[in-house]
C-alpha positions as a printed NumPy array, in Angstrom:
array([[ -5.74 , -16.81 ,  -5.55 ],
       [ -8.045, -17.826,  -2.789],
       [ -8.52 , -21.405,  -2.195],
       [-12.016, -21.518,  -3.677],
       [-10.661, -19.972,  -6.86 ],
       [ -7.59 , -22.587,  -6.312],
       [-10.38 , -25.382,  -6.172],
       [-12.426, -23.899,  -9.401],
       [ -9.136, -24.139, -11.002],
       [ -8.64 , -27.747, -10.506],
       [-12.468, -28.518, -11.638],
       [-13.505, -28.983,  -8.388],
       [-17.584, -30.42 ,  -9.363],
       [-18.789, -32.435,  -6.64 ],
       [-20.844, -31.567,  -3.829],
       [-17.964, -32.735,  -1.677],
       [-15.134, -30.861,  -3.043],
       [-18.31 , -27.573,  -3.265],
       [-18.632, -27.936,   0.634],
       [-15.258, -28.027,   1.04 ],
       [-14.497, -24.867,  -1.039],
       [-17.36 , -23.104,   1.172],
       [-15.941, -24.328,   4.893],
       [-12.469, -22.808,   3.41 ],
       [-14.621, -19.803,   2.647],
       [-15.574, -18.952,   6.299],
       [-12.257, -20.297,   7.407],
       [-10.58 , -17.174,   5.29 ],
       [-13.209, -14.631,   6.198],
       [-12.255, -15.433,  10.55 ],
       [ -9.562, -12.9  ,  11.339],
       [ -5.954, -14.053,  12.237],
       [ -3.955, -13.244,  14.921],
       [ -0.066, -12.382,  15.163],
       [  1.379, -11.643,  18.73 ],
       [  4.481, -10.602,  18.336],
       [  7.266, -10.381,  21.712],
       [  9.785,  -8.015,  20.706],
       [ 11.695,  -7.612,  23.821],
       [ 14.36 ,  -9.707,  22.974],
       [ 14.875,  -7.848,  19.59 ],
       [ 17.985,  -5.98 ,  20.993],
       [ 19.719,  -9.164,  21.71 ],
       [ 18.873, -10.434,  17.954],
       [ 15.656, -12.521,  18.229],
       [ 12.007, -11.798,  17.65 ],
       [  9.404, -14.413,  18.522],
       [  5.327, -14.681,  17.548],
       [  2.209, -16.452,  18.469],
       [ -0.048, -16.831,  15.81 ],
       [ -3.684, -17.731,  15.996],
       [ -5.207, -18.942,  12.624],
       [ -8.926, -20.023,  11.438],
       [ -8.703, -23.269,   9.804],
       [-10.931, -26.217,   8.943],
       [ -9.833, -29.925,   8.993],
       [ -7.895, -31.729,   6.71 ],
       [ -4.569, -31.092,   4.547],
       [ -3.568, -27.599,   5.229],
       [ -0.38 , -25.517,   3.468],
       [  0.647, -22.308,   5.125],
       [  3.941, -20.428,   3.106],
       [  5.804, -17.696,   4.269],
       [  6.095, -14.599,   2.307],
       [  8.629, -14.927,  -0.19 ],
       [  8.386, -12.196,  -2.987],
       [  8.218,  -8.706,  -0.907],
       [  6.67 ,  -5.414,  -2.198],
       [  9.11 ,  -3.077,  -2.826],
       [ 11.781,  -5.583,  -2.963],
       [ 11.013,  -6.483,  -6.405],
       [ 12.281, -10.11 ,  -5.296],
       [ 11.775, -13.454,  -2.918],
       [ 13.852, -11.64 ,  -0.749],
       [ 11.305, -13.357,   2.378],
       [ 14.404, -14.187,   4.74 ],
       [ 13.261, -17.699,   5.434],
       [ 17.092, -19.04 ,   6.392],
       [ 16.43 , -16.961,   8.769],
       [ 12.947, -18.176,  10.164],
       [ 12.785, -20.785,  13.095],
       [ 11.566, -22.432,  16.354],
       [  8.635, -23.142,  14.026],
       [  5.763, -25.026,  15.893],
       [  2.066, -25.924,  15.312],
       [ -0.69 , -26.596,  17.525],
       [ -4.451, -27.819,  17.938],
       [ -6.619, -28.268,  20.53 ],
       [ -3.386, -28.093,  22.9  ],
       [ -1.495, -30.862,  21.133],
       [  1.281, -30.426,  18.859],
       [  0.955, -31.293,  15.209],
       [  3.342, -32.668,  12.855],
       [  4.351, -30.931,   9.934],
       [  6.635, -31.196,   6.719],
       [  8.443, -28.185,   4.572],
       [  7.516, -28.575,   0.749],
       [ 10.957, -30.028,  -0.456],
       [ 10.315, -28.093,  -3.63 ],
       [  9.024, -24.479,  -2.349],
       [ 10.839, -23.612,   0.265],
       [  8.429, -21.673,   1.815],
       [  5.941, -23.879,   2.581],
       [  4.682, -25.976,   5.117],
       [  2.255, -29.275,   5.158],
       [  0.355, -30.115,   8.192],
       [ -2.822, -32.083,   8.667],
       [ -5.792, -29.967,  10.976],
       [ -7.613, -32.854,  12.831],
       [-11.323, -33.382,  12.882],
       [-13.275, -30.851,  14.776],
       [-10.179, -27.915,  15.157],
       [-11.127, -24.263,  14.05 ],
       [ -8.25 , -22.433,  15.309],
       [ -4.096, -23.662,  14.574],
       [ -1.798, -22.225,  16.705],
       [  1.659, -20.842,  15.094],
       [  5.057, -20.311,  17.104],
       [  7.494, -18.51 ,  15.303],
       [ 11.368, -17.005,  15.66 ],
       [ 13.382, -14.672,  13.531],
       [ 16.608, -13.11 ,  13.879],
       [ 16.909,  -9.557,  14.049],
       [ 21.097,  -8.906,  13.877],
       [ 22.134, -12.216,  12.099],
       [ 25.266, -10.11 ,  10.78 ],
       [ 27.433,  -7.341,  12.287],
       [ 27.391,  -5.39 ,   9.23 ],
       [ 23.693,  -5.816,   8.402],
       [ 24.423,  -6.77 ,   4.695],
       [ 21.453,  -8.792,   2.92 ],
       [ 23.192, -12.82 ,   1.966],
       [ 20.809, -14.242,  -0.221],
       [ 17.447, -15.153,   1.557],
       [ 19.057, -14.071,   5.779],
       [ 17.219, -11.241,   7.258],
       [ 18.691,  -7.739,   7.228],
       [ 19.758,  -6.526,  10.368],
       [ 16.56 ,  -4.833,  11.83 ],
       [ 17.542,  -3.846,  15.555],
       [ 19.956,  -2.661,  17.669],
       [ 20.247,  -1.77 ,  21.719],
       [ 18.094,   1.292,  21.372],
       [ 15.601,   0.943,  18.357],
       [ 13.528,  -1.928,  16.021],
       [ 12.243,  -1.94 ,  12.515],
       [  9.249,  -4.495,  12.83 ],
       [  8.393,  -5.99 ,   9.578],
       [  5.501,  -8.199,   9.658],
       [  5.984, -10.349,   7.026],
       [  9.16 , -11.759,   8.862],
       [  6.716, -13.081,  11.039],
       [  3.987, -14.32 ,   9.561],
       [  2.181, -17.415,   7.821],
       [ -0.933, -17.86 ,   5.472],
       [ -2.748, -20.327,   3.378],
       [ -1.564, -21.324,   0.242],
       [ -3.567, -19.798,  -2.944],
       [ -5.027, -17.329,  -1.053],
       [ -5.119, -13.537,  -1.965],
       [ -3.587, -11.415,   0.744],
       [ -6.771,  -8.954,   0.279],
       [ -8.858, -11.315,   1.052],
       [ -7.254, -12.6  ,   4.906],
       [ -7.508, -10.477,   7.482],
       [ -5.117, -10.183,  10.518],
       [ -5.31 ,  -8.689,  13.889],
       [ -1.674,  -7.811,  15.018],
       [ -0.313,  -6.998,  18.682],
       [  3.464,  -6.43 ,  19.614],
       [  5.236,  -6.181,  22.985],
       [  8.282,  -3.911,  23.29 ],
       [ 11.163,  -3.009,  25.54 ],
       [  9.956,  -1.763,  28.548],
       [ 10.052,   2.252,  27.795],
       [ 10.138,   2.117,  24.099],
       [  7.885,   4.165,  21.856],
       [  6.962,   3.344,  18.315],
       [  5.134,   4.607,  15.53 ],
       [  3.389,   2.894,  12.551],
       [  0.516,   3.127,  10.373],
       [ -1.72 ,   0.847,  11.63 ],
       [ -4.488,   1.965,  13.971],
       [ -4.923,   0.899,  17.382],
       [ -7.737,  -0.643,  18.38 ],
       [ -9.237,   0.633,  21.833],
       [-11.348,  -1.921,  22.748],
       [ -8.553,  -4.546,  22.742],
       [ -5.565,  -2.343,  23.328],
       [ -3.581,  -3.136,  26.801],
       [ -1.942,  -0.377,  29.064],
       [  0.714,   1.469,  28.106],
       [  2.79 ,   0.52 ,  31.186],
       [  2.777,  -3.06 ,  30.07 ],
       [  4.743,  -2.102,  26.614],
       [  2.116,  -3.508,  24.552],
       [  0.117,  -2.545,  21.64 ],
       [ -2.71 ,  -3.635,  19.615],
       [ -4.241,  -2.816,  16.496],
       [ -7.199,  -2.777,  14.466],
       [ -8.161,  -5.732,  11.909],
       [ -6.584,  -5.348,   8.386],
       [ -6.042,  -7.535,   5.409],
       [ -2.726,  -8.883,   5.53 ],
       [ -1.551,  -6.466,   2.224],
       [ -2.571,  -3.706,   4.832],
       [ -0.588,  -5.291,   7.882],
       [  2.562,  -6.235,   5.74 ],
       [  2.326,  -2.707,   4.117],
       [  2.353,  -1.315,   7.564],
       [  6.083,  -1.778,   9.031],
       [  6.369,  -0.7  ,  12.732],
       [  9.235,   1.537,  13.86 ],
       [ 10.334,   1.706,  17.967],
       [ 12.587,   2.977,  19.966],
       [ 14.804,   4.07 ,  23.474],
       [ 14.838,   7.333,  21.971],
       [ 12.189,   8.766,  19.353],
       [ 10.448,  11.875,  18.178],
       [  7.386,  12.761,  16.644],
       [  7.318,  15.939,  14.144],
       [  3.81 ,  16.806,  12.757],
       [  4.68 ,  18.257,   9.175],
       [  1.362,  19.283,   7.845],
       [ -0.475,  18.187,   5.   ],
       [ -4.381,  17.564,   4.125],
       [ -4.641,  14.454,   5.171],
       [ -1.935,  14.845,   7.657],
       [  1.882,  13.48 ,   7.432],
       [  4.206,  12.772,  10.479],
       [  7.618,  12.474,  10.344],
       [  9.064,   9.825,  13.27 ],
       [ 12.709,   9.63 ,  13.974],
       [ 14.334,   6.964,  15.982],
       [ 17.82 ,   7.107,  16.593],
       [ 20.536,   5.162,  18.718],
       [ 21.356,   8.203,  20.551],
       [ 18.853,  11.031,  21.797],
       [ 21.724,  13.724,  20.668],
       [ 21.169,  12.477,  16.939],
       [ 17.59 ,  13.708,  16.83 ],
       [ 18.427,  17.15 ,  17.066],
       [ 16.82 ,  18.436,  13.752],
       [ 17.083,  21.891,  12.89 ],
       [ 14.16 ,  24.124,  12.537],
       [ 15.219,  24.938,   8.937],
       [ 16.053,  21.323,   8.34 ],
       [ 12.307,  20.799,   9.503],
       [ 10.682,  23.429,   7.522],
       [ 11.981,  21.754,   4.477],
       [ 10.131,  18.715,   5.458],
       [  7.052,  20.686,   5.525],
       [  7.651,  21.903,   2.419],
       [  8.011,  18.782,   0.997],
       [  4.615,  17.735,   1.354],
       [  3.349,  21.016,  -0.279],
       [  5.43 ,  20.443,  -3.238],
       [  4.575,  16.675,  -3.269],
       [  0.665,  17.702,  -3.438],
       [  1.552,  20.861,  -5.901],
       [  3.351,  18.113,  -7.874],
       [  0.82 ,  15.325,  -8.078],
       [ -2.77 ,  17.323,  -7.254],
       [ -3.975,  14.881,  -5.222],
       [ -3.377,  12.263,  -2.358],
       [ -3.691,   8.615,  -1.838],
       [ -3.676,   7.633,   1.567],
       [ -6.135,   8.682,   4.855],
       [ -2.265,   9.968,   6.849],
       [  0.659,   9.492,   5.848],
       [  4.205,   8.177,   8.744],
       [  7.724,   8.848,   7.893],
       [  9.668,   6.032,   9.823],
       [ 13.098,   7.04 ,   9.698],
       [ 15.928,   5.147,  11.849],
       [ 18.906,   6.527,  12.427],
       [ 21.946,   3.814,  13.326],
       [ 25.323,   2.842,  12.206],
       [ 24.333,  -0.735,  12.778],
       [ 21.721,  -0.826,  10.411],
       [ 22.374,  -0.891,   6.364],
       [ 20.934,   2.441,   4.996],
       [ 17.58 ,   1.528,   2.918],
       [ 15.029,   3.122,   2.1  ],
       [ 11.318,   0.864,   1.672],
       [  8.025,   2.759,   0.367],
       [  4.806,   1.376,   1.715],
       [  1.215,   3.342,   0.967],
       [  0.387,   4.768,   4.217],
       [  4.17 ,   4.804,   5.506],
       [  7.927,   4.666,   4.428],
       [ 10.733,   2.37 ,   6.344],
       [ 13.826,   4.831,   5.592],
       [ 17.17 ,   4.241,   7.294],
       [ 19.92 ,   6.456,   7.827],
       [ 23.544,   6.844,   8.968],
       [ 23.117,   7.911,  12.956],
       [ 24.392,  11.91 ,  12.124],
       [ 22.039,  12.107,   9.342],
       [ 20.489,  15.326,  11.199],
       [ 23.437,  17.009,  12.702],
       [ 26.534,  16.24 ,  10.348],
       [ 25.697,  18.482,   7.121],
       [ 27.35 ,  16.537,   4.829],
       [ 25.791,  13.579,   5.536],
       [ 22.309,  15.213,   5.556],
       [ 22.86 ,  16.096,   2.229],
       [ 23.83 ,  12.677,   0.992],
       [ 20.673,  11.42 ,   2.571],
       [ 18.57 ,  14.584,   1.324],
       [ 16.623,  12.626,  -1.319],
       [ 15.802,   9.659,   0.799],
       [ 12.302,  10.625,   2.342],
       [ 11.505,  12.154,  -0.889],
       [ 12.266,   9.398,  -2.978],
       [  9.921,   7.072,  -0.493],
       [  7.307,   9.497,  -0.496],
       [  6.852,   9.787,  -4.203],
       [  6.479,   6.08 ,  -4.043],
       [  2.972,   6.559,  -2.217],
       [  1.978,   7.916,  -5.579],
       [  4.272,   5.868,  -8.355],
       [  4.381,   1.853,  -7.15 ],
       [  1.787,   1.846,  -4.539],
       [ -1.104,   3.578,  -5.827],
       [ -0.002,   3.301,  -9.438],
       [  1.797,   0.044,  -9.643],
       [  3.239,  -2.039, -12.642],
       [  0.834,  -5.095, -13.757],
       [  3.585,  -7.359, -12.891],
       [  3.941,  -6.636,  -9.656],
       [  0.465,  -6.234,  -8.801],
       [  0.465,  -9.392,  -7.529],
       [ -2.379, -11.219,  -5.594],
       [ -0.138, -12.64 ,  -3.089],
       [  3.417, -12.872,  -2.081],
       [  4.358, -16.541,  -3.439],
       [  3.379, -15.145,  -6.997],
       [  6.459, -14.149,  -8.963],
       [  6.992, -10.364,  -9.443],
       [  7.907,  -9.316, -13.003],
       [ 10.245,  -6.15 , -12.934],
       [ 10.161,  -4.826, -16.389],
       [  8.783,  -1.809, -15.611],
       [ 11.025,  -0.217, -12.693],
       [ 12.162,   2.354, -14.634],
       [  8.794,   3.895, -14.119],
       [  8.333,   2.446, -10.508],
       [ 11.92 ,   3.407,  -9.412],
       [ 13.389,   5.437, -11.763],
       [ 10.903,   7.85 , -12.137],
       [ 10.514,   7.657,  -8.582],
       [ 14.445,   8.686,  -8.02 ],
       [ 14.036,  11.406, -10.843],
       [ 11.208,  12.839,  -8.632],
       [ 13.007,  12.476,  -5.484],
       [ 15.681,  14.556,  -6.263],
       [ 13.37 ,  16.975,  -7.75 ],
       [ 11.202,  17.484,  -4.466],
       [ 14.528,  17.633,  -2.711],
       [ 15.115,  20.679,  -4.614],
       [ 11.678,  22.573,  -4.73 ],
       [ 11.589,  21.372,  -0.792],
       [ 15.157,  22.982,  -0.333],
       [ 16.42 ,  19.826,   1.04 ],
       [ 18.724,  20.266,  -1.858],
       [ 20.149,  23.977,  -2.643],
       [ 20.042,  24.225,  -6.516],
       [ 24.084,  23.814,  -7.043],
       [ 23.553,  20.758,  -4.514],
       [ 20.561,  19.373,  -7.351],
       [ 23.353,  19.999,  -9.699],
       [ 25.783,  18.185,  -7.733],
       [ 23.938,  15.186,  -6.9  ],
       [ 22.942,  15.222, -11.004],
       [ 26.28 ,  15.417, -11.526],
       [ 27.185,  12.607,  -9.273],
       [ 24.742,  10.156, -10.691],
       [ 25.71 ,  10.983, -14.397],
       [ 29.114,  10.166, -13.574],
       [ 28.47 ,   7.35 , -12.012],
       [ 26.475,   5.482, -15.284],
       [ 29.324,   7.327, -17.381],
       [ 31.66 ,   5.022, -15.403],
       [ 29.539,   1.334, -16.023],
       [ 31.263,  -0.134, -18.894],
       [ 28.412,  -3.29 , -18.468],
       [ 25.738,  -1.297, -20.544],
       [ 28.073,  -2.32 , -23.599],
       [ 26.541,  -5.572, -22.983],
       [ 23.694,  -5.83 , -20.858],
       [ 20.928,  -3.255, -21.741],
       [ 18.776,  -0.96 , -19.378],
       [ 15.954,  -3.73 , -19.976],
       [ 18.31 ,  -6.446, -18.819],
       [ 19.052,  -4.94 , -15.506],
       [ 15.419,  -4.682, -14.468],
       [ 14.764,  -8.148, -15.611],
       [ 17.53 ,  -9.597, -13.875],
       [ 16.835,  -7.186, -10.96 ],
       [ 15.46 , -10.049,  -8.477],
       [ 18.933, -11.1  ,  -8.809],
       [ 20.954,  -8.116,  -8.614],
       [ 19.635,  -6.809,  -6.077],
       [ 21.354,  -9.053,  -3.581],
       [ 24.584,  -9.475,  -5.554],
       [ 28.494,  -8.236,  -4.569],
       [ 29.171,  -4.779,  -5.436],
       [ 32.12 ,  -6.039,  -6.553],
       [ 32.47 ,  -5.435, -10.765],
       [ 29.625,  -3.725, -10.585],
       [ 31.223,  -1.368, -12.783],
       [ 31.881,  -4.087, -15.175],
       [ 30.005,  -6.726, -15.235],
       [ 26.318,  -6.019, -12.748],
       [ 25.059,  -2.743, -13.637],
       [ 23.937,  -3.244, -10.24 ],
       [ 20.248,  -1.609, -10.039],
       [ 21.138,   1.132, -12.603],
       [ 17.421,   1.092, -13.861],
       [ 17.241,   4.026, -10.839],
       [ 20.081,   6.701, -12.337],
       [ 20.015,   5.582, -15.729],
       [ 16.293,   6.032, -16.205],
       [ 16.277,   9.312, -13.661],
       [ 18.618,  10.755, -16.398],
       [ 16.003,   9.541, -19.048],
       [ 13.422,  10.631, -17.629],
       [ 15.005,  14.063, -17.142],
       [ 15.575,  13.676, -21.003],
       [ 11.48 ,  13.271, -21.584],
       [ 11.013,  16.022, -19.296],
       [ 13.103,  18.452, -21.526],
       [ 11.336,  16.962, -24.459],
       [  8.06 ,  17.745, -22.967],
       [  9.338,  21.559, -22.262],
       [ 10.904,  21.451, -25.909],
       [  8.211,  20.45 , -27.8  ],
       [  5.168,  22.36 , -25.692],
       [  6.995,  25.799, -26.289],
       [  7.526,  25.921, -22.319],
       [  3.316,  25.105, -21.84 ],
       [  3.927,  21.795, -20.473],
       [  6.2  ,  19.45 , -18.331],
       [  6.526,  16.691, -16.464],
       [  4.452,  17.847, -13.702],
       [  1.74 ,  17.614, -15.893],
       [  2.381,  13.909, -16.624],
       [  2.596,  13.291, -12.753],
       [ -1.128,  15.225, -12.107],
       [ -2.611,  13.112, -15.312],
       [ -1.402,   9.326, -14.252],
       [ -0.936,   9.655, -10.468],
       [ -3.145,  12.344,  -9.763],
       [ -7.007,  13.439,  -9.079],
       [ -8.95 ,  12.189,  -7.499],
       [ -7.711,  11.534,  -3.91 ],
       [ -8.843,   8.431,  -2.49 ],
       [ -7.821,   6.076,   0.069],
       [ -5.13 ,   3.597,  -0.517],
       [ -5.736,   1.468,  -3.797],
       [ -3.9  ,   0.122,  -6.321],
       [ -4.355,   0.737,  -9.973],
       [ -1.844,  -1.421, -12.106],
       [ -0.434,   0.106, -15.516],
       [  1.523,  -1.58 , -18.412],
       [  3.809,   0.152, -20.883],
       [  0.944,   1.204, -23.303],
       [ -0.919,   3.222, -20.495],
       [  2.435,   5.127, -19.563],
       [  3.089,   6.288, -23.513],
       [ -0.373,   6.913, -23.516],
       [ -0.347,   9.333, -20.654],
       [  2.726,  10.712, -22.45 ],
       [  1.163,  11.267, -25.343],
       [ -1.648,  13.464, -23.638],
       [  0.545,  15.495, -22.555],
       [  2.812,  16.24 , -25.238],
       [  2.447,  14.344, -28.734],
       [  5.806,  12.557, -29.725],
       [  6.948,   9.187, -30.268],
       [  7.088,   8.064, -26.789],
       [  6.778,   4.441, -27.233],
       [  9.713,   4.32 , -29.908],
       [ 11.666,   6.691, -27.254],
       [ 11.158,   4.264, -24.421],
       [ 11.972,   1.042, -26.493],
       [ 15.222,   2.382, -28.071],
       [ 16.54 ,   3.603, -24.315],
       [ 15.367,   0.37 , -22.692],
       [ 17.121,  -1.729, -25.151],
       [ 19.777,  -0.163, -26.62 ],
       [ 23.594,  -1.597, -25.905],
       [ 25.952,   1.687, -26.051],
       [ 28.933,   2.874, -24.37 ],
       [ 27.909,   6.077, -23.157],
       [ 25.44 ,   7.029, -20.839],
       [ 22.415,   8.749, -21.455],
       [ 23.209,  12.542, -20.833],
       [ 21.318,  14.196, -23.519],
       [ 18.466,  14.999, -21.07 ],
       [ 21.305,  17.33 , -19.126],
       [ 22.869,  18.733, -22.025],
       [ 19.134,  19.723, -23.546],
       [ 18.627,  20.881, -19.581],
       [ 21.592,  23.862, -20.27 ],
       [ 24.157,  21.666, -18.709],
       [ 27.428,  19.486, -19.566],
       [ 29.271,  16.699, -17.601],
       [ 32.764,  17.75 , -17.063],
       [ 35.691,  16.157, -15.072],
       [ 37.702,  18.746, -13.008],
       [ 39.767,  19.283, -10.133],
       [ 37.062,  20.268,  -7.748],
       [ 34.592,  18.172,  -6.196],
       [ 31.425,  18.948,  -5.632],
       [ 29.654,  19.524,  -2.317],
       [ 27.607,  16.203,  -2.978],
       [ 30.934,  14.407,  -3.708],
       [ 31.907,  15.432,  -0.544],
       [ 28.654,  14.525,   0.842],
       [ 28.423,  10.958,  -0.554],
       [ 32.119,  10.316,   0.782],
       [ 31.358,  11.348,   4.103],
       [ 27.96 ,   9.347,   4.235],
       [ 29.715,   6.084,   3.034],
       [ 32.37 ,   6.806,   4.21 ],
       [ 35.187,   6.149,   1.439],
       [ 37.463,   7.795,  -0.642],
       [ 35.823,   8.095,  -4.699],
       [ 38.309,   7.954,  -6.506],
       [ 36.992,   6.623,  -9.853],
       [ 37.355,   9.38 , -12.167],
       [ 41.006,   9.668, -11.648],
       [ 42.551,   6.295, -10.443],
       [ 39.254,   4.372, -11.224],
       [ 38.602,   2.902,  -7.923],
       [ 37.   ,   4.012,  -4.708],
       [ 38.038,   2.057,  -1.149],
       [ 36.592,   2.44 ,   2.371],
       [ 37.791,   4.625,   5.355],
       [ 37.756,   1.64 ,   7.681],
       [ 40.285,  -0.926,   6.071],
       [ 41.099,   0.795,   3.033],
       [ 39.488,  -1.613,   1.153],
       [ 38.963,  -1.47 ,  -2.807],
       [ 35.149,  -1.439,  -3.82 ],
       [ 34.89 ,  -1.608,  -6.992],
       [ 37.481,  -0.94 ,  -9.989],
       [ 36.113,   0.957, -13.067],
       [ 37.008,  -0.593, -16.699],
       [ 39.463,   1.215, -19.01 ],
       [ 40.752,   2.905, -15.83 ],
       [ 44.539,   3.387, -14.403],
       [ 43.275,   0.855, -11.981],
       [ 42.16 ,  -1.363, -14.424],
       [ 44.974,  -1.483, -16.549],
       [ 47.281,  -2.027, -13.114],
       [ 44.983,  -5.467, -12.599],
       [ 43.774,  -3.843,  -8.745],
       [ 40.673,  -6.097,  -7.909],
       [ 38.238,  -5.32 ,  -5.788],
       [ 38.339,  -6.544,  -2.132],
       [ 42.178,  -6.23 ,  -1.854],
       [ 43.495,  -3.849,   0.778],
       [ 45.539,  -0.535,  -0.104],
       [ 48.395,  -0.71 ,   2.535],
       [ 50.767,   1.669,   1.203],
       [ 51.733,   4.079,  -1.444],
       [ 54.837,   5.167,  -2.534],
       [ 56.181,   3.459,   0.302],
       [ 54.373,   5.58 ,   2.992],
       [ 51.312,   4.112,   5.188],
       [ 48.22 ,   4.576,   3.122],
       [ 45.817,   8.086,   4.105],
       [ 42.991,  10.051,   2.511],
       [ 45.748,  13.134,   2.827],
       [ 48.635,  11.108,   1.082],
       [ 46.908,  10.165,  -1.342],
       [ 45.338,  13.97 ,  -2.101],
       [ 48.899,  15.416,  -1.748],
       [ 50.614,  12.673,  -4.146],
       [ 47.595,  13.51 ,  -7.172],
       [ 48.485,  17.365,  -6.337],
       [ 52.109,  16.945,  -6.755],
       [ 53.157,  13.403,  -8.187],
       [ 56.623,  12.156,  -6.998],
       [ 57.325,  10.901, -10.536],
       [ 56.75 ,  12.998, -13.485],
       [ 55.697,  10.346, -15.133],
       [ 52.762,   9.709, -13.014],
       [ 53.583,   6.533, -11.897],
       [ 52.6  ,   5.452,  -8.15 ],
       [ 53.497,   2.353,  -6.447],
       [ 50.762,   0.598,  -3.885],
       [ 51.203,  -2.09 ,  -1.772],
       [ 48.356,  -4.539,  -1.991],
       [ 47.189,  -7.219,   0.261],
       [ 44.664,  -9.759,  -1.752],
       [ 43.868, -12.665,   0.062],
       [ 47.098, -13.403,   2.177],
       [ 49.233, -12.277,  -0.512],
       [ 50.931,  -8.426,  -0.911],
       [ 52.386,  -7.349,  -4.108],
       [ 53.504,  -4.203,  -5.064],
       [ 51.485,  -2.433,  -7.93 ],
       [ 52.567,   0.371, -10.787],
       [ 49.442,   2.368, -11.468],
       [ 50.392,   5.182, -13.938],
       [ 48.304,   8.091, -13.987],
       [ 49.216,  11.631, -14.218],
       [ 45.648,  13.65 , -14.808],
       [ 45.338,  14.655, -11.188],
       [ 42.441,  15.038,  -9.123],
       [ 39.146,  15.021, -11.269],
       [ 35.798,  14.831, -10.343],
       [ 32.141,  15.216, -11.897],
       [ 30.549,  18.219, -12.059],
       [ 27.822,  20.6  , -14.231],
       [ 29.083,  23.07 , -16.241],
       [ 26.31 ,  25.647, -17.99 ],
       [ 25.928,  25.815, -21.322],
       [ 25.108,  29.015, -22.026],
       [ 23.844,  28.27 , -25.758],
       [ 20.722,  26.392, -24.261],
       [ 18.043,  27.545, -22.028],
       [ 18.54 ,  26.596, -18.207],
       [ 15.929,  23.929, -17.992],
       [ 17.254,  22.661, -15.317],
       [ 16.621,  25.583, -12.787],
       [ 13.086,  25.875, -13.845],
       [ 12.472,  22.093, -12.985],
       [ 14.304,  22.503,  -9.517],
       [ 11.663,  26.066,  -8.838],
       [  9.449,  25.57 ,  -6.273],
       [  5.577,  25.019,  -7.169],
       [  3.874,  25.505,  -3.779],
       [  3.831,  28.742,  -1.174],
       [  7.233,  28.379,   0.265],
       [  5.763,  30.124,   3.546],
       [  5.909,  27.92 ,   6.773]])
């Protein structure tokens, strides 16, 4: 809410109170300015100078806390420092609120209309880039930078972000290029050789929704579309930018397939911002007219990694429709301090996960076999999560602000982590098959996408929805008791993963001795050995650290724990090759394996009993049922470039 609205809620009725409200309105109408100096970002520091329009009197400024797309209070306040406020050339005292640690109180002197604020933020706080609590994830390397404006802004407490105007500028390391969805400000722009750029004045909402990617090595690839879509790729090395012409053609098809799926667009232009580096945690964050995509360095030049990353850009692109344009009411907050309610993440993230895989297949980024392998990979992972016996899918969404930043240790047993992505995707597959079956093939989930997210095309805007709106749209496409369908599946407790959609689509999840091409791709991408479906754990390549233990598995029965290091197998130094050879031809007929384990500072030998050989998830065709999966993955647009 604006300050005027807050004052109304407090019951301001005096003339003096009304005058204060009007003055506050005027101060909020002027544009703030944020000037970011990113020249030391590769070293690990960024700074900003803000000029904020103010009025005399008490003032509370806040640092963005609840971040769109993060679905949680992820504002990196513990990495914020160097805070100084000045007015008319003099430093002003300030105090952090002792309860709301994202709020800062100060008094603006009489006659002052502009407040200066200086901030610093860390860009590389941890070598592994893993988010710990409220710490900033790593966003810079020696060759690239991901600038998230929320890290370096303050705004008046209680104001609506749509009502605040900000004009941003940035200085980058010499010779670096950049890309962002923000429009340049020609009248204010500095010469390019100064490594600086200034942008048009926009709302705070738009500014924080417009990440900037910069780099020493950067390519811009037009992907076509109306409005136009461009892929901007920055990498730590120039050779990592070598995208094949075939891969480029698949990304151009992605734009056509998405437009065919939704039947409309809700952006003025769209910018994929793709950072390729092994120094920043792989991730993806949606914005209305861009996406912040982060993949391993060799994602374009190493085919297994390319396959594993194939659904990243389709997923984030779908979010322009599902999450940014149509948004759950509980996530359509008025500012960044208002808590978000995540109960509809089964639509926001789950449907996006499903459509991201479907579009990856329709655009050719995944072959039909790879699409099935990806579905098998996700379905088997959900099947391995024992936590669903006590934690419903709805509970994972309610707990999402906590689960996003928890350790992966014991995820299968206790946490379920972000199962509302993959498990909800399996449920949307089931919904798709129901629509196709009940309509006798005349309709599909594509029709829901057009109805709910489609025409008419618009500029960026937010149209909130609730559970009833989703159910109503599904019923308009194909009558069914969708309210009962979703209520039961979101709240039930059962050991089995929801595989009904896979089965209705004409396939069965099986575990056999043949690793799918996508299983191998994810091992290459994650740099681990995935033994979840045989021994019951996975280990990373670097230190052979156990990442998780599957409930009820041989590893679980043997007492293995996440975080332990595997030193040796049957007296020999641990290696992937040794493990595969041992599973293929066990030395002990009983299947007993002896693992030398280091846990903390203790070494112990653990006997693990398993004789089932190698086991990997795959989909097996069920000839008794129509192959709807192949229909779902078939392209909808013209396939020529």
